[in-house]
ZAVEXLO-374253 format. One record per residue (C-alpha): residue number from 1; residue in three letters; z negated, x negated, y negated; chain. Coordinates in nm, 3 decimals, padded with zeros to 5 digits. Layout:
<NUM, 'Ala', <Z, X, Y>, 'A'>
...
***
This chain:
<1, 'Met', <-02.914, 01.024, 04.264>, 'A'>
<2, 'Glu', <-03.195, 01.265, 04.346>, 'A'>
<3, 'Gln', <-03.475, 01.300, 04.091>, 'A'>
<4, 'Ala', <-03.816, 01.465, 04.074>, 'A'>
<5, 'Gln', <-04.017, 01.488, 03.755>, 'A'>
<6, 'Gly', <-04.381, 01.374, 03.774>, 'A'>
<7, 'Ala', <-04.657, 01.389, 03.516>, 'A'>
<8, 'Glu', <-04.618, 01.029, 03.402>, 'A'>
<9, 'Gln', <-04.317, 00.897, 03.587>, 'A'>
<10, 'Arg', <-04.007, 01.022, 03.761>, 'A'>
<11, 'Arg', <-03.962, 00.938, 04.126>, 'A'>
<12, 'Met', <-03.606, 00.922, 04.252>, 'A'>
<13, 'Thr', <-03.374, 00.787, 04.517>, 'A'>
<14, 'Ile', <-03.098, 00.545, 04.422>, 'A'>
<15, 'Glu', <-02.792, 00.540, 04.648>, 'A'>
<16, 'Ala', <-02.692, 00.181, 04.715>, 'A'>
<17, 'Glu', <-02.395, 00.145, 04.952>, 'A'>
<18, 'Gly', <-02.547, 00.296, 05.264>, 'A'>
<19, 'Ala', <-02.912, 00.269, 05.166>, 'A'>
<20, 'Gly', <-03.147, 00.497, 04.976>, 'A'>
<21, 'Leu', <-03.374, 00.301, 04.743>, 'A'>
<22, 'Ala', <-03.708, 00.454, 04.646>, 'A'>
<23, 'Ala', <-03.746, 00.418, 04.270>, 'A'>
<24, 'Cys', <-03.972, 00.516, 03.980>, 'A'>
<25, 'Tyr', <-03.877, 00.560, 03.616>, 'A'>
<26, 'Phe', <-04.148, 00.516, 03.353>, 'A'>
<27, 'Pro', <-04.029, 00.704, 03.040>, 'A'>
<28, 'Pro', <-04.092, 00.537, 02.703>, 'A'>
<29, 'Thr', <-04.339, 00.681, 02.458>, 'A'>
<30, 'Gly', <-04.320, 00.648, 02.082>, 'A'>
<31, 'Pro', <-04.017, 00.491, 01.910>, 'A'>
<32, 'Leu', <-03.756, 00.384, 02.166>, 'A'>
<33, 'Arg', <-03.694, 00.010, 02.187>, 'A'>
<34, 'Ala', <-03.482, 00.004, 02.503>, 'A'>
<35, 'Asn', <-03.461, 00.107, 02.867>, 'A'>
<36, 'Met', <-03.495, -00.162, 03.128>, 'A'>
<37, 'Val', <-03.447, -00.213, 03.501>, 'A'>
<38, 'Leu', <-03.698, -00.442, 03.672>, 'A'>
<39, 'His', <-03.559, -00.630, 03.971>, 'A'>
<40, 'Gly', <-03.856, -00.743, 04.180>, 'A'>
<41, 'Ala', <-03.931, -01.065, 04.363>, 'A'>
<42, 'Thr', <-03.884, -01.110, 04.737>, 'A'>
<43, 'Gly', <-04.164, -00.943, 04.931>, 'A'>
<44, 'Val', <-04.321, -00.784, 04.623>, 'A'>
<45, 'Pro', <-04.322, -00.402, 04.641>, 'A'>
<46, 'Gln', <-04.245, -00.204, 04.328>, 'A'>
<47, 'Arg', <-04.600, -00.068, 04.312>, 'A'>
<48, 'Tyr', <-04.715, -00.417, 04.211>, 'A'>
<49, 'Tyr', <-04.519, -00.381, 03.886>, 'A'>
<50, 'Ala', <-04.657, -00.036, 03.799>, 'A'>
<51, 'Ala', <-04.919, -00.161, 03.552>, 'A'>
<52, 'Phe', <-04.663, -00.375, 03.370>, 'A'>
<53, 'Ala', <-04.409, -00.090, 03.368>, 'A'>
<54, 'Ser', <-04.668, 00.154, 03.229>, 'A'>
<55, 'Trp', <-04.762, -00.095, 02.958>, 'A'>
<56, 'Ala', <-04.397, -00.148, 02.862>, 'A'>
<57, 'Ala', <-04.336, 00.228, 02.851>, 'A'>
<58, 'Glu', <-04.630, 00.266, 02.612>, 'A'>
<59, 'His', <-04.454, 00.016, 02.386>, 'A'>
<60, 'Gly', <-04.126, 00.205, 02.376>, 'A'>
<61, 'Val', <-03.951, 00.041, 02.672>, 'A'>
<62, 'Gly', <-03.859, 00.276, 02.957>, 'A'>
<63, 'Val', <-03.872, 00.095, 03.291>, 'A'>
<64, 'Leu', <-03.696, 00.160, 03.621>, 'A'>
<65, 'Thr', <-03.860, -00.003, 03.925>, 'A'>
<66, 'Tyr', <-03.747, 00.023, 04.288>, 'A'>
<67, 'Asp', <-03.784, -00.127, 04.635>, 'A'>
<68, 'Tyr', <-03.500, -00.311, 04.806>, 'A'>
<69, 'Arg', <-03.345, -00.158, 05.119>, 'A'>
<70, 'Asp', <-03.560, -00.159, 05.434>, 'A'>
<71, 'Phe', <-03.864, -00.277, 05.237>, 'A'>
<72, 'Gly', <-04.164, -00.112, 05.073>, 'A'>
<73, 'Ala', <-04.110, 00.257, 05.001>, 'A'>
<74, 'Ser', <-03.741, 00.209, 05.085>, 'A'>
<75, 'Gln', <-03.814, 00.129, 05.451>, 'A'>
<76, 'His', <-03.687, 00.422, 05.657>, 'A'>
<77, 'Arg', <-03.659, 00.256, 06.000>, 'A'>
<78, 'Pro', <-03.844, -00.008, 06.203>, 'A'>
<79, 'Met', <-03.814, -00.348, 06.037>, 'A'>
<80, 'Arg', <-03.663, -00.508, 06.348>, 'A'>
<81, 'Glu', <-03.372, -00.261, 06.330>, 'A'>
<82, 'Ser', <-03.276, -00.365, 05.977>, 'A'>
<83, 'Asp', <-02.950, -00.550, 05.921>, 'A'>
<84, 'Ala', <-03.026, -00.613, 05.552>, 'A'>
<85, 'Thr', <-02.962, -00.959, 05.409>, 'A'>
<86, 'Phe', <-03.081, -01.142, 05.102>, 'A'>
<87, 'Ala', <-02.735, -01.088, 04.953>, 'A'>
<88, 'Asp', <-02.763, -00.712, 05.012>, 'A'>
<89, 'Trp', <-03.079, -00.709, 04.803>, 'A'>
<90, 'Ala', <-02.939, -00.935, 04.533>, 'A'>
<91, 'Ile', <-02.592, -00.783, 04.501>, 'A'>
<92, 'Arg', <-02.579, -00.427, 04.633>, 'A'>
<93, 'Asp', <-02.929, -00.310, 04.554>, 'A'>
<94, 'Gln', <-02.965, -00.475, 04.215>, 'A'>
<95, 'Gly', <-02.620, -00.352, 04.114>, 'A'>
<96, 'Ala', <-02.702, 00.003, 04.221>, 'A'>
<97, 'Ala', <-03.028, -00.003, 04.024>, 'A'>
<98, 'Glu', <-02.848, -00.117, 03.709>, 'A'>
<99, 'Arg', <-02.592, 00.161, 03.745>, 'A'>
<100, 'Ala', <-02.876, 00.410, 03.796>, 'A'>
<101, 'Leu', <-03.036, 00.298, 03.471>, 'A'>
<102, 'Val', <-02.712, 00.369, 03.285>, 'A'>
<103, 'Asp', <-02.725, 00.726, 03.416>, 'A'>
<104, 'Ile', <-03.096, 00.769, 03.343>, 'A'>
<105, 'Ala', <-03.065, 00.640, 02.987>, 'A'>
<106, 'Pro', <-02.719, 00.740, 02.855>, 'A'>
<107, 'Gln', <-02.802, 00.623, 02.503>, 'A'>
<108, 'Gly', <-02.968, 00.324, 02.344>, 'A'>
<109, 'Pro', <-02.995, -00.045, 02.437>, 'A'>
<110, 'Leu', <-03.046, -00.156, 02.795>, 'A'>
<111, 'Trp', <-03.240, -00.459, 02.918>, 'A'>
<112, 'Val', <-03.248, -00.632, 03.256>, 'A'>
<113, 'Leu', <-03.563, -00.808, 03.376>, 'A'>
<114, 'Gly', <-03.554, -01.010, 03.697>, 'A'>
<115, 'His', <-03.856, -01.164, 03.869>, 'A'>
<116, 'Ser', <-03.777, -01.454, 04.106>, 'A'>
<117, 'Leu', <-03.500, -01.322, 04.339>, 'A'>
<118, 'Gly', <-03.461, -01.039, 04.088>, 'A'>
<119, 'Gly', <-03.325, -01.284, 03.832>, 'A'>
<120, 'Leu', <-03.084, -01.481, 04.050>, 'A'>
<121, 'Ala', <-02.790, -01.244, 04.089>, 'A'>
<122, 'Phe', <-02.692, -01.125, 03.742>, 'A'>
<123, 'Pro', <-02.406, -01.383, 03.715>, 'A'>
<124, 'Phe', <-02.241, -01.211, 04.014>, 'A'>
<125, 'Arg', <-02.171, -00.879, 03.841>, 'A'>
<126, 'Arg', <-02.041, -00.723, 03.523>, 'A'>
<127, 'His', <-02.291, -00.548, 03.302>, 'A'>
<128, 'Asp', <-02.268, -00.230, 03.101>, 'A'>
<129, 'Ile', <-02.168, -00.289, 02.740>, 'A'>
<130, 'Arg', <-02.508, -00.160, 02.626>, 'A'>
<131, 'Val', <-02.700, -00.436, 02.809>, 'A'>
<132, 'Glu', <-02.818, -00.649, 02.519>, 'A'>
<133, 'Arg', <-03.054, -00.889, 02.696>, 'A'>
<134, 'Ile', <-03.122, -01.031, 03.041>, 'A'>
<135, 'Thr', <-03.458, -01.200, 03.102>, 'A'>
<136, 'Thr', <-03.559, -01.384, 03.417>, 'A'>
<137, 'Val', <-03.915, -01.479, 03.511>, 'A'>
<138, 'Gly', <-03.971, -01.749, 03.770>, 'A'>
<139, 'Ala', <-03.609, -01.743, 03.890>, 'A'>
<140, 'Gly', <-03.457, -02.076, 03.984>, 'A'>
<141, 'Phe', <-03.246, -02.284, 04.218>, 'A'>
<142, 'Gly', <-03.544, -02.391, 04.422>, 'A'>
<143, 'His', <-03.560, -02.644, 04.704>, 'A'>
<144, 'Val', <-03.850, -02.714, 04.937>, 'A'>
<145, 'Ser', <-03.886, -03.060, 04.780>, 'A'>
<146, 'Asp', <-03.960, -02.906, 04.438>, 'A'>
<147, 'His', <-04.305, -02.785, 04.541>, 'A'>
<148, 'Pro', <-04.607, -02.994, 04.443>, 'A'>
<149, 'Trp', <-04.788, -03.161, 04.731>, 'A'>
<150, 'Ser', <-05.072, -02.909, 04.712>, 'A'>
<151, 'Tyr', <-04.832, -02.628, 04.805>, 'A'>
<152, 'Arg', <-04.581, -02.812, 05.018>, 'A'>
<153, 'Pro', <-04.762, -02.774, 05.356>, 'A'>
<154, 'Leu', <-04.752, -02.394, 05.320>, 'A'>
<155, 'Ala', <-04.385, -02.403, 05.219>, 'A'>
<156, 'Leu', <-04.298, -02.626, 05.516>, 'A'>
<157, 'Ala', <-04.481, -02.393, 05.753>, 'A'>
<158, 'Phe', <-04.300, -02.093, 05.605>, 'A'>
<159, 'Trp', <-03.953, -02.245, 05.638>, 'A'>
<160, 'Tyr', <-03.984, -02.470, 05.944>, 'A'>
<161, 'Ala', <-04.270, -02.349, 06.166>, 'A'>
<162, 'Leu', <-04.451, -02.015, 06.144>, 'A'>
<163, 'Gly', <-04.168, -01.840, 05.960>, 'A'>
<164, 'Pro', <-03.875, -01.914, 06.193>, 'A'>
<165, 'Ile', <-04.083, -01.892, 06.512>, 'A'>
<166, 'Gly', <-04.239, -01.559, 06.412>, 'A'>
<167, 'Thr', <-03.906, -01.415, 06.299>, 'A'>
<168, 'Ser', <-03.729, -01.521, 06.620>, 'A'>
<169, 'Leu', <-03.999, -01.364, 06.837>, 'A'>
<170, 'Ala', <-04.055, -01.043, 06.643>, 'A'>
<171, 'Gly', <-03.701, -00.970, 06.526>, 'A'>
<172, 'Tyr', <-03.825, -00.965, 06.164>, 'A'>
<173, 'Leu', <-04.058, -01.181, 05.956>, 'A'>
<174, 'Pro', <-04.409, -01.057, 06.049>, 'A'>
<175, 'Gly', <-04.551, -01.177, 05.720>, 'A'>
<176, 'Lys', <-04.866, -00.968, 05.735>, 'A'>
<177, 'Arg', <-04.965, -01.090, 06.082>, 'A'>
<178, 'Leu', <-04.890, -01.450, 05.987>, 'A'>
<179, 'Leu', <-05.078, -01.416, 05.655>, 'A'>
<180, 'Leu', <-04.756, -01.512, 05.476>, 'A'>
<181, 'Gly', <-04.712, -01.200, 05.264>, 'A'>
<182, 'Glu', <-04.518, -00.882, 05.337>, 'A'>
<183, 'Asp', <-04.299, -00.817, 05.641>, 'A'>
<184, 'Leu', <-03.929, -00.880, 05.577>, 'A'>
<185, 'Pro', <-03.604, -00.801, 05.761>, 'A'>
<186, 'Ala', <-03.482, -01.096, 05.966>, 'A'>
<187, 'Gly', <-03.152, -01.117, 05.778>, 'A'>
<188, 'Val', <-03.337, -01.138, 05.448>, 'A'>
<189, 'Tyr', <-03.564, -01.415, 05.573>, 'A'>
<190, 'Trp', <-03.290, -01.627, 05.733>, 'A'>
<191, 'Gln', <-03.063, -01.619, 05.429>, 'A'>
<192, 'Trp', <-03.355, -01.681, 05.193>, 'A'>
<193, 'Arg', <-03.455, -01.976, 05.411>, 'A'>
<194, 'Arg', <-03.102, -02.117, 05.397>, 'A'>
<195, 'Trp', <-03.093, -02.101, 05.017>, 'A'>
<196, 'Cys', <-03.432, -02.270, 04.973>, 'A'>
<197, 'Thr', <-03.378, -02.551, 05.224>, 'A'>
<198, 'Arg', <-03.031, -02.661, 05.115>, 'A'>
<199, 'Arg', <-02.948, -02.860, 04.805>, 'A'>
<200, 'Asp', <-02.657, -02.633, 04.711>, 'A'>
<201, 'Phe', <-02.887, -02.326, 04.717>, 'A'>
<202, 'Phe', <-02.665, -02.014, 04.742>, 'A'>
<203, 'His', <-02.332, -02.188, 04.682>, 'A'>
<204, 'Gly', <-02.257, -02.210, 05.056>, 'A'>
<205, 'Asp', <-02.247, -01.829, 05.071>, 'A'>
<206, 'Ile', <-02.004, -01.784, 04.781>, 'A'>
<207, 'Gly', <-01.686, -01.633, 04.918>, 'A'>
<208, 'Leu', <-01.874, -01.507, 05.224>, 'A'>
<209, 'Ser', <-02.166, -01.275, 05.145>, 'A'>
<210, 'Leu', <-02.157, -01.354, 04.773>, 'A'>
<211, 'Pro', <-01.878, -01.308, 04.519>, 'A'>
<212, 'Glu', <-01.786, -01.581, 04.270>, 'A'>
<213, 'Pro', <-02.053, -01.608, 03.997>, 'A'>
<214, 'Asp', <-01.964, -01.617, 03.627>, 'A'>
<215, 'Phe', <-02.188, -01.869, 03.457>, 'A'>
<216, 'His', <-01.973, -01.846, 03.144>, 'A'>
<217, 'Met', <-02.038, -01.475, 03.100>, 'A'>
<218, 'Asn', <-02.036, -01.340, 02.747>, 'A'>
<219, 'Gly', <-02.238, -01.052, 02.611>, 'A'>
<220, 'Pro', <-02.612, -01.017, 02.670>, 'A'>
<221, 'Ala', <-02.862, -01.267, 02.537>, 'A'>
<222, 'Leu', <-02.998, -01.473, 02.828>, 'A'>
<223, 'Arg', <-03.363, -01.577, 02.847>, 'A'>
<224, 'Met', <-03.519, -01.772, 03.134>, 'A'>
<225, 'Leu', <-03.895, -01.797, 03.154>, 'A'>
<226, 'Thr', <-04.098, -02.023, 03.379>, 'A'>
<227, 'Met', <-04.470, -02.063, 03.420>, 'A'>
<228, 'Glu', <-04.609, -02.413, 03.379>, 'A'>
<229, 'Asp', <-04.840, -02.363, 03.678>, 'A'>
<230, 'Asp', <-04.583, -02.197, 03.909>, 'A'>
<231, 'Val', <-04.587, -02.384, 04.241>, 'A'>
<232, 'Val', <-04.359, -02.135, 04.423>, 'A'>
<233, 'Val', <-04.056, -02.172, 04.193>, 'A'>
<234, 'Pro', <-04.160, -02.470, 03.979>, 'A'>
<235, 'Pro', <-04.024, -02.525, 03.627>, 'A'>
<236, 'Ala', <-03.778, -02.788, 03.755>, 'A'>
<237, 'Ala', <-03.605, -02.522, 03.968>, 'A'>
<238, 'Val', <-03.581, -02.279, 03.676>, 'A'>
<239, 'Arg', <-03.446, -02.554, 03.452>, 'A'>
<240, 'Arg', <-03.182, -02.632, 03.718>, 'A'>
<241, 'Tyr', <-03.073, -02.268, 03.709>, 'A'>
<242, 'Ala', <-03.057, -02.262, 03.329>, 'A'>
<243, 'Asp', <-02.846, -02.580, 03.333>, 'A'>
<244, 'Ala', <-02.578, -02.401, 03.538>, 'A'>
<245, 'Phe', <-02.482, -02.217, 03.218>, 'A'>
<246, 'Pro', <-02.306, -02.373, 02.918>, 'A'>
<247, 'Gln', <-02.533, -02.568, 02.688>, 'A'>
<248, 'Gly', <-02.711, -02.340, 02.444>, 'A'>
<249, 'Arg', <-02.626, -02.019, 02.631>, 'A'>
<250, 'Val', <-02.974, -01.974, 02.781>, 'A'>
<251, 'Ala', <-03.299, -01.958, 02.586>, 'A'>
<252, 'Tyr', <-03.542, -02.141, 02.816>, 'A'>
<253, 'Arg', <-03.919, -02.121, 02.773>, 'A'>
<254, 'Ala', <-04.213, -02.251, 02.973>, 'A'>
<255, 'Leu', <-04.518, -02.026, 02.945>, 'A'>
<256, 'Thr', <-04.856, -02.198, 02.960>, 'A'>
<257, 'Pro', <-05.182, -02.021, 03.049>, 'A'>
<258, 'Ala', <-05.365, -02.174, 02.753>, 'A'>
<259, 'Glu', <-05.138, -02.016, 02.491>, 'A'>
<260, 'Phe', <-05.251, -01.673, 02.613>, 'A'>
<261, 'Gly', <-05.615, -01.762, 02.667>, 'A'>
<262, 'Leu', <-05.573, -01.738, 03.045>, 'A'>
<263, 'Ala', <-05.681, -01.962, 03.327>, 'A'>
<264, 'Cys', <-05.349, -01.925, 03.512>, 'A'>
<265, 'Leu', <-05.016, -01.744, 03.521>, 'A'>
<266, 'Arg', <-04.854, -01.861, 03.846>, 'A'>
<267, 'His', <-04.551, -01.706, 04.015>, 'A'>
<268, 'Ile', <-04.650, -01.358, 04.129>, 'A'>
<269, 'Glu', <-04.967, -01.318, 03.924>, 'A'>
<270, 'Ile', <-04.776, -01.319, 03.593>, 'A'>
<271, 'Phe', <-04.719, -00.946, 03.650>, 'A'>
<272, 'Ser', <-05.079, -00.867, 03.749>, 'A'>
<273, 'Lys', <-05.318, -00.694, 03.509>, 'A'>
<274, 'Arg', <-05.514, -01.015, 03.464>, 'A'>
<275, 'Ser', <-05.207, -01.169, 03.297>, 'A'>
<276, 'Ala', <-05.151, -00.880, 03.054>, 'A'>
<277, 'Ala', <-05.198, -01.110, 02.755>, 'A'>
<278, 'Ala', <-04.870, -01.281, 02.851>, 'A'>
<279, 'Trp', <-04.669, -00.962, 02.890>, 'A'>
<280, 'Pro', <-04.559, -00.938, 02.524>, 'A'>
<281, 'Ala', <-04.398, -01.282, 02.561>, 'A'>
<282, 'Ile', <-04.191, -01.156, 02.854>, 'A'>
<283, 'Leu', <-04.040, -00.875, 02.646>, 'A'>
<284, 'Glu', <-04.064, -01.053, 02.308>, 'A'>
<285, 'Leu', <-04.295, -00.786, 02.170>, 'A'>
<286, 'Pro', <-04.572, -00.838, 01.914>, 'A'>
<287, 'Trp', <-04.895, -00.954, 02.075>, 'A'>
<288, 'Ala', <-05.199, -00.727, 02.074>, 'A'>
<289, 'Pro', <-05.530, -00.804, 02.249>, 'A'>
<290, 'Glu', <-05.533, -00.496, 02.470>, 'A'>
<291, 'Asp', <-05.671, -00.646, 02.791>, 'A'>
<292, 'Glu', <-05.963, -00.864, 02.882>, 'A'>
<293, 'Thr', <-05.890, -01.226, 02.957>, 'A'>
<294, 'Leu', <-05.967, -01.277, 03.324>, 'A'>
<295, 'Ser', <-06.000, -01.590, 03.532>, 'A'>
<296, 'Cys', <-05.785, -01.653, 03.837>, 'A'>
***
């Protein structure tokens, strides 16, 4: 793992089974609470989490962020040449990032924070003995039918019209040209599509591209957070994921904009600066009014 020290953060490359992942480590300041790896959502580059990571570091939580293979700062070849899959991101890349955190922070407690896709794969791997908590935000066993009617036309276009047609023609998901978000490798899009359009979600890939998950895992405390106004991965999908674990194993909480004096939280925006009032709830830190309340 190559490292270079910067003024405020350390940039590095994480080796992940044939891929080099561009990463940034935000060192903690003040009394150390923990060190944490942040697994990002699909199509959300690590730079989006920089404000949150800086805030956490100022509160004693060192944060490691990174981009999945062939995406964001980790893209080292034309997107259409990528053979990356959703499982590569969820299993190989997330596992490599967690191992990198162990090396970066050889002492003290470790936390895992997963946003959307970033929170779906932890049952598939063993965790270092120092990992004391795993928190997911907006991660769930979603299905296209879960979306409210206001969002469903966009979801249907993404999975059944513009998404598959654009991916078939371009050799990758041309998200930017289609105004559907970031560009993604074709293998990532197709597997993601399969999970979100089938009732068994990722279970059809277990034994193929996915190992057997352990929903009875012992060890770290498990917290699953959803946002009441999340239309991308609605609360019902997060609740379905939490219910895969034994009763009482997961601490489930629905965050509402009103409790933080905000107009909205949503799926991606929960990690934007305008949602900073909700960040202490994500890490279970004392609340302090450090940021202005902004409207959506």
